C-alpha positions as CSV (number, residue, x, y, z in Angstrom):
1,G,93.3,212.4,71.5
2,R,94.9,209.2,70.4
3,G,94.6,206.2,72.7
4,G,96.7,203.8,70.6
5,D,96.2,201.3,67.8
6,P,94.2,200.9,65.8
7,V,94.4,204.4,64.4
8,D,91.3,206.4,65.1
9,Y,90.5,210.1,65.5
10,I,88.3,212.0,68.0
11,T,87.4,215.5,67.0
12,P,87.6,217.8,68.5
13,A,90.2,216.7,71.0
14,S,89.2,219.3,73.6
15,L,86.0,221.1,74.6
16,S,85.8,224.4,76.4
17,F,82.4,225.4,77.9
18,G,83.3,228.9,79.2
19,D,81.3,230.4,82.0
20,V,78.1,228.6,83.0
21,E,75.9,229.6,85.9
22,M,75.5,227.3,88.9
23,G,72.4,225.2,88.6
24,S,72.1,225.6,84.9
25,S,73.5,223.5,82.0
26,S,75.7,224.5,79.1
27,A,74.7,223.9,75.5
28,P,75.7,220.4,74.4
29,Q,78.9,220.1,72.4
30,T,79.2,217.2,69.9
31,V,82.3,214.9,69.7
32,T,82.8,212.7,66.5
33,V,84.7,209.4,66.6
34,T,85.9,208.4,63.0
35,D,87.5,205.0,62.2
36,N,90.4,205.8,59.9
37,S,92.3,202.6,60.5
38,G,90.7,200.4,57.9
39,I,89.8,197.9,60.6
40,A,86.4,197.8,62.3
41,L,86.5,199.6,65.7
42,D,84.7,198.2,68.7
43,I,83.8,200.9,71.2
44,A,83.0,199.7,74.7
45,S,81.9,202.9,76.4
46,V,82.1,206.6,76.5
47,S,82.2,208.2,80.0
48,S,83.2,211.3,81.9
49,N,85.8,211.4,84.7
50,D,83.8,214.2,86.4
51,S,80.1,214.2,87.1
52,V,79.8,217.9,86.2
53,F,80.6,216.9,82.6
54,S,77.9,214.5,81.4
55,V,77.6,212.5,78.2
56,Q,74.3,212.4,76.4
57,N,73.0,211.3,73.0
58,D,75.8,208.7,72.9
59,S,75.7,206.6,69.7
60,C,79.2,205.2,70.2
61,S,79.1,203.1,73.4
62,G,78.7,199.4,72.6
63,M,79.0,200.1,68.9
64,T,81.3,198.7,66.2
65,V,82.3,201.4,63.8
66,A,83.1,200.2,60.3
67,P,86.3,201.5,58.6
68,N,85.8,205.1,57.5
69,G,82.7,205.1,59.6
70,S,81.9,207.4,62.6
71,C,79.7,207.8,65.6
72,T,78.9,210.8,67.9
73,F,78.1,211.8,71.4
74,E,77.5,215.1,73.2
75,V,79.1,216.5,76.3
76,V,77.2,219.0,78.7
77,F,78.7,221.1,81.5
78,N,76.5,221.1,84.7
79,P,78.3,223.2,87.3
80,I,77.1,222.8,90.9
81,P,78.3,224.7,94.1
82,V,81.2,222.4,94.7
83,T,82.5,223.1,91.3
84,L,82.3,226.9,91.6
85,G,85.2,228.2,89.6
86,H,87.3,226.6,86.9
87,R,86.8,222.9,86.3
88,V,89.1,220.6,84.1
89,S,88.5,217.0,83.3
90,T,88.4,214.4,80.5
91,V,85.8,212.3,78.7
92,E,87.2,208.8,77.9
93,V,86.4,206.7,74.9
94,I,87.3,203.0,75.6
95,S,87.6,200.7,72.6
96,N,88.3,197.0,72.6
97,S,91.0,197.4,70.0
98,A,92.9,200.2,71.7
99,S,95.6,199.7,74.3
100,S,94.4,202.7,76.3
101,P,91.4,205.0,76.3
102,D,91.2,207.9,74.0
103,Q,90.4,211.2,75.8
104,V,88.7,214.4,75.1
105,A,89.8,217.3,77.3
106,V,86.9,219.3,78.8
107,D,86.9,222.5,80.8
108,G,84.4,225.0,82.1
109,F,84.0,227.7,84.6
110,G,81.1,227.5,87.1
111,T,79.8,231.0,88.0
112,A,77.5,231.8,91.0
113,T,74.2,233.5,90.2
114,D,72.1,235.5,92.7
115,Y,68.3,235.0,93.0
116,T,65.7,237.0,94.9
117,L,64.1,235.7,98.1
118,G,60.6,236.6,99.1
119,G,57.1,235.5,99.7
120,L,53.7,236.6,101.0
121,L,52.7,238.4,104.2
122,S,49.2,238.0,105.5
123,G,47.2,238.9,108.6
124,L,49.0,242.1,109.5
125,A,46.7,244.6,111.2
126,A,46.2,248.0,109.6
127,G,48.8,250.4,110.8
128,D,51.1,247.7,112.2
129,T,54.6,246.8,111.1
130,V,56.7,243.7,111.2
131,V,60.5,243.4,110.6
132,L,61.9,240.3,108.8
133,Q,65.4,239.1,108.5
134,N,67.3,236.7,106.3
135,N,70.2,234.9,107.8
136,G,70.2,237.3,110.8
137,G,70.4,240.5,108.6
138,D,69.1,242.3,105.6
139,D,66.2,243.8,107.7
140,L,63.0,244.2,105.8
141,T,60.2,246.3,107.3
142,L,56.7,245.5,106.1
143,G,53.6,247.6,106.8
144,A,50.9,245.9,104.9
145,D,49.9,242.4,103.7
146,G,51.1,241.3,100.2
147,A,54.1,240.0,98.4
148,F,57.6,240.9,99.7
149,T,61.2,240.5,98.5
150,F,64.3,240.9,100.5
151,N,66.6,243.7,99.3
152,T,69.7,241.5,99.0
153,P,69.6,238.6,96.6
154,V,71.0,235.2,97.6
155,A,73.6,233.2,95.7
156,Y,72.6,229.9,94.2
157,G,73.4,227.1,96.6
158,D,73.6,229.4,99.7
159,P,71.4,228.8,102.7
160,Y,68.6,231.2,103.7
161,V,66.8,231.4,107.0
162,V,63.9,233.9,107.2
163,T,63.0,235.0,110.7
164,V,60.9,237.7,112.4
165,K,63.2,240.2,114.0
166,T,60.5,242.5,115.5
167,Q,56.9,241.5,116.0
168,P,54.1,244.0,115.4
169,M,53.2,246.0,118.5
170,A,50.2,248.2,117.8
171,P,48.3,246.0,118.2
172,S,50.5,243.3,119.5
173,E,50.7,240.4,117.0
174,T,52.6,237.2,116.6
175,C,53.9,236.5,113.1
176,T,55.2,233.1,112.1
177,V,57.2,232.0,109.2
178,S,56.7,228.9,107.1
179,N,58.9,227.7,104.1
180,G,61.5,230.1,105.5
181,I,64.5,227.7,105.6
182,G,66.2,226.3,102.6
183,T,69.1,226.3,100.1
184,M,68.8,228.8,97.2
185,P,67.9,227.0,94.0
186,A,68.7,228.3,90.5
187,S,65.6,230.4,90.5
188,D,63.9,233.1,92.6
189,V,62.2,231.9,95.8
190,N,58.8,233.5,96.4
191,S,57.2,230.8,98.6
192,V,58.1,232.1,102.0
193,S,54.9,232.6,104.0
194,V,54.6,235.0,106.9
195,T,51.3,234.8,108.7
196,C,50.4,237.3,111.5
197,T,47.6,237.0,114.1
198,V,46.7,239.6,116.7
199,D,47.6,238.5,120.2
200,T,44.8,238.1,122.7
201,Y,44.7,239.1,126.3
202,T,42.3,238.6,129.2
203,V,40.3,241.2,131.2
204,G,39.6,240.4,134.8
205,G,39.7,241.6,138.4
206,T,38.3,241.0,141.8
207,L,34.8,240.8,143.3
208,T,34.2,241.8,146.9
209,G,31.2,242.2,149.2
210,L,28.9,239.7,147.6
211,F,26.2,238.5,150.0
212,S,26.4,234.9,151.0
213,G,24.2,232.8,148.7
214,G,23.9,235.7,146.2
215,S,25.0,235.9,142.6
216,V,26.0,238.7,140.2
217,V,26.2,238.6,136.4
218,L,29.0,240.6,134.8
219,Q,29.4,241.4,131.1
220,I,32.3,242.7,128.9
221,N,31.2,244.8,125.9
222,G,27.6,243.7,126.5
223,A,28.4,239.9,126.1
224,S,30.3,237.0,127.6
225,D,28.2,236.7,130.7
226,Q,30.1,235.8,133.9
227,T,27.9,234.6,136.8
228,L,29.8,234.9,140.1
229,T,28.5,233.4,143.3
230,A,31.4,234.2,145.7
231,D,34.0,236.9,146.3
232,G,37.3,236.4,144.5
233,N,39.0,236.7,141.1
234,F,37.3,236.6,137.8
235,V,38.5,236.5,134.2
236,F,36.6,237.1,130.9
237,P,37.5,235.2,127.7
238,P,40.5,236.7,125.8
239,L,40.1,239.7,123.5
240,A,42.3,240.8,120.6
241,D,45.0,243.3,121.6
242,G,43.9,246.9,121.0
243,T,40.3,246.1,121.7
244,A,38.4,248.6,123.8
245,Y,36.5,247.0,126.7
246,T,33.8,248.0,129.2
247,V,32.8,245.8,132.1
248,T,29.3,246.2,133.4
249,V,26.9,244.6,135.8
250,A,24.2,242.8,133.8
251,T,22.2,241.5,136.8
252,Q,22.5,242.8,140.3
253,P,22.4,240.4,143.2
254,T,19.2,240.3,145.3
255,G,19.3,243.0,147.8
256,Q,22.6,244.4,146.7
257,N,24.1,247.0,144.4
258,C,27.4,246.3,142.8
259,T,29.6,249.0,141.1
260,V,32.6,248.6,138.8
261,S,35.9,250.5,139.1
262,N,38.5,250.5,136.4
263,A,35.7,249.3,134.2
264,S,36.8,250.7,130.8
265,G,40.1,250.7,128.9
266,K,41.9,249.3,125.8
267,L,44.1,246.3,125.7
268,A,47.7,247.2,125.2
269,G,49.9,244.1,125.0
270,A,49.1,242.7,128.4
271,N,46.4,241.1,130.5
272,V,44.2,243.4,132.5
273,S,43.6,242.3,136.1
274,N,42.6,245.5,138.0
275,V,38.8,245.6,137.4
276,G,37.1,246.0,140.8
277,V,33.5,244.9,141.4
278,T,32.3,246.0,144.9
279,C,28.9,245.0,146.2
280,V,27.1,246.7,149.1
281,N,23.8,245.8,150.6
282,E,20.8,247.9,149.6
283,T,18.8,249.6,152.3
284,Y,15.1,249.4,152.8
285,T,12.6,251.2,155.0
286,L,11.2,249.6,158.2
287,G,7.7,250.5,159.4
288,G,4.2,249.5,160.0
289,L,0.9,250.6,161.7
290,L,0.2,252.1,165.1
291,T,-3.3,251.7,166.5
292,G,-5.0,252.4,169.8
293,L,-3.0,255.5,170.9
294,A,-5.1,257.9,172.9
295,A,-5.6,261.4,171.7
296,G,-2.8,263.6,172.9
297,D,-0.6,260.8,174.0
298,T,2.8,259.8,172.5
299,V,4.8,256.6,172.2
300,V,8.5,256.3,171.4
301,L,9.6,253.3,169.3
302,Q,13.2,252.1,168.7
303,N,14.8,249.7,166.2
304,N,17.8,247.7,167.4
305,G,18.0,249.9,170.5
306,G,18.2,253.2,168.6
307,D,16.8,255.3,165.8
308,D,14.1,256.7,168.2
309,L,10.8,257.4,166.6
310,T,8.1,259.5,168.5
311,L,4.5,258.9,167.3
312,G,1.6,261.1,168.4
313,A,-1.3,259.5,166.5
314,D,-2.5,256.3,165.0
315,G,-1.5,255.5,161.5
316,S,1.4,254.3,159.4
317,F,4.9,254.9,160.5
318,T,8.5,254.5,159.1
319,F,11.7,254.6,161.0
320,N,14.1,257.4,159.8
321,T,17.1,255.1,159.2
322,P,16.7,252.5,156.5
323,V,18.0,248.9,157.3
324,A,20.5,247.1,155.0
325,Y,19.5,243.9,153.3
326,G,20.2,240.9,155.4
327,D,20.6,242.9,158.6
328,P,18.4,242.1,161.7
329,Y,15.8,244.4,163.0
330,V,14.1,244.5,166.4
331,V,11.3,247.0,167.0
332,T,10.6,247.8,170.7
333,V,8.8,250.4,172.7
334,K,11.3,252.7,174.4
335,T,8.8,255.0,176.1
336,Q,5.2,254.0,176.8
337,P,2.4,256.6,176.6
338,A,1.9,258.4,179.9
339,A,-1.0,260.8,179.6
340,P,-3.1,258.7,179.9
341,S,-0.9,255.7,180.8
342,E,-0.9,253.1,178.0
343,T,0.8,249.9,177.2
344,C,1.8,249.4,173.6
345,T,2.8,246.0,172.3
346,V,4.8,245.1,169.1
347,S,4.1,242.2,166.8
348,N,6.0,241.3,163.6
349,G,8.8,243.4,165.0
350,I,11.7,241.0,164.8
351,G,13.2,239.7,161.6
352,T,15.9,240.0,158.9
353,M,15.6,242.7,156.3
354,P,14.5,241.3,153.0
355,A,15.1,242.9,149.6
356,S,12.1,245.1,150.0
357,D,10.6,247.6,152.4
358,V,9.0,246.1,155.6
359,K,5.6,247.6,156.3
360,D,3.9,244.9,158.5
361,V,5.2,245.9,162.0
362,S,2.2,246.3,164.2
363,V,2.1,248.4,167.3
364,I,-1.1,248.2,169.3
365,C,-1.7,250.5,172.3
366,A,-4.3,250.1,175.1
367,V,-5.0,252.5,177.9
368,D,-3.9,251.0,181.3
369,T,-6.6,250.3,183.9
370,F,-6.3,250.8,187.6
371,T,-8.4,249.8,190.6
372,V,-10.2,252.1,193.0
373,G,-10.3,251.3,196.7
374,G,-9.6,252.3,200.2
375,T,-10.4,251.5,203.8
376,L,-13.7,251.0,205.7
377,S,-13.8,251.6,209.5
378,G,-16.4,251.7,212.2
379,L,-18.8,249.2,210.8
380,S,-20.8,247.4,213.5
381,S,-20.6,243.7,213.8
382,G,-23.2,242.0,211.8
383,Q,-23.9,245.0,209.6
384,S,-23.1,245.6,206.0
385,I,-22.7,248.5,203.7
386,V,-23.1,248.8,199.9
387,L,-20.7,251.2,198.0
388,Q,-20.8,252.3,194.4
389,N,-18.2,253.8,192.1
390,N,-19.6,256.2,189.5
391,T,-23.1,255.0,190.4
392,G,-22.3,251.4,189.6
393,D,-20.0,248.5,190.3
394,D,-21.8,247.8,193.6
395,L,-19.5,246.6,196.4
396,T,-21.0,245.0,199.6
397,L,-18.8,245.2,202.7
398,S,-19.6,243.4,206.0
399,A,-16.4,244.2,207.9
400,D,-13.9,246.9,208.5
401,G,-10.7,246.8,206.4
402,S,-9.4,247.4,202.9
403,F,-11.7,247.3,199.9
404,T,-11.3,247.4,196.1
405,F,-14.0,247.8,193.5
406,A,-14.1,244.9,191.1
407,S,-14.0,246.9,187.9
408,P,-10.8,248.8,187.2
409,L,-11.0,252.1,185.5
410,A,-9.0,253.4,182.5
411,D,-6.3,255.7,183.4
412,A,-7.4,259.4,183.6
413,T,-11.0,258.3,184.3
414,A,-12.9,260.3,187.0
415,Y,-14.2,258.3,189.8
416,T,-16.8,259.0,192.6
417,V,-17.3,256.6,195.5
418,T,-20.7,256.9,197.1
419,I,-22.8,254.9,199.6
420,L,-25.7,253.1,198.1
421,T,-27.0,251.4,201.3
422,Q,-26.2,252.5,204.9
423,P,-25.8,249.8,207.6
424,D,-28.7,249.6,210.0
425,G,-28.2,251.9,213.0
426,Q,-25.2,253.6,211.5
427,T,-24.3,256.4,209.2
428,C,-21.2,256.1,207.0
429,T,-19.5,258.9,205.2
430,V,-16.9,258.9,202.4
431,S,-13.8,261.0,202.3
432,N,-11.3,261.3,199.4
433,G,-14.1,259.7,197.4
434,S,-13.7,261.6,194.2
435,G,-10.8,262.2,191.8
436,T,-9.2,261.0,188.6
437,V,-7.2,257.9,188.1
438,A,-3.6,259.0,187.5
439,G,-1.4,256.1,186.4
440,A,-1.7,254.1,189.6
441,P,-4.4,252.3,191.7
442,V,-6.5,254.5,194.0
443,T,-6.2,253.3,197.6
444,D,-7.0,256.3,199.7
445,V,-10.8,256.3,199.7
446,T,-12.0,256.3,203.4
447,V,-15.4,255.2,204.5
448,T,-16.1,255.8,208.2
449,C,-19.2,254.6,209.9
450,T,-20.6,255.8,213.2
451,D,-23.6,254.7,215.2
452,N,-26.7,256.7,214.9
453,P,-27.8,258.4,218.3
454,V,-30.3,256.5,220.5
455,A,-33.6,258.3,220.9
456,P,-34.6,258.8,224.6
457,P,-37.5,256.6,225.9
458,A,-40.9,258.0,225.3
459,K,-42.6,259.6,228.3
460,P,-45.8,258.0,229.5
461,V,-49.0,259.8,228.5
462,P,-50.6,261.2,231.6
């Protein structure tokens, strides 16, 4: 172009850069300024009217070009998204000796270029799949860790937003995206990171029936001990989805047995809360030792007013019905022995069932004793009589009335009442004097005394 006097030339007068991809730069084109005026040319500056056309390697700005001398500068086309398509502008050369700037016409066409978008997937469980999207579409299903690339390239300068459309489900996983939002540069993007981790869920349930003050230790898959001291809900630490689990009782509570329902399974994308642990009291035997029972006799024992137990000989005994841990027990005699009559007493028979068999109940039987006696009549005043029972246990009586021997006899013992010493001048006889004690005092022995006949006076001797 010609900007005015002095006469100078700019060659070429126009530059065409053709098609240049967005984000890249054209090859530089050289412009030469030649002073043909015969007068020195002062050049103030060289500048572009449009930023997409840049001046570089400028040897003209601020220079004085001698007559017939020259200087050069280069112009480069740098299309950006706002210049997509045809771009026309000028480069101005301003000299101090020209009335107006000289201009170089420049034009170019910015073209869009597509680039691939991708990155790296890590942490996906074997056999699982995740579906990614870019900008809400272009679905990409991935089934293994490694590099990935979306099917549809993205134009330079366009935005991209990588998201997870469908999370993995078998097992359940959560995949997160980093470096997934940006504007497409003039190169492929392979820095998107998708990291997957298997979701975790808890296994738990409800404990019922635990004895007050007791404790039970539960385990899941042989670990993660949970010590429970009261009925209620329990939860184990989380496990990865898809993990098989088995809940067991590691330590039973004292005196109880706890069983687990719904104990085993496999996590499937949700917490498990239906494990049931039910504790019931263990039962233990109740018994002891019987002593003193007469041969042929029987005694009937009870526990807590029932569970009758008939015993016919000395020795160890055990009730038929066990007693639950923590329950009370009361051992009593329901029916005392009757042939002979005996009285059996219980010691150590009351308590609360421990977590072991009870064997120290003591039942001691002793044959009952009864007195032997009756009625004396006909004894003369001032006289006395001596009775015996079974040739002993002397009993001296000095007046009519009831009498009782001092020594009782064991039930079923034979007795014989006799007269050891008759009163003076009388003869006493015993009726009902012999028999066997039969569960009650003997009171019907009768002793009757009568005066002896008086001998007639002796006749005088002639």
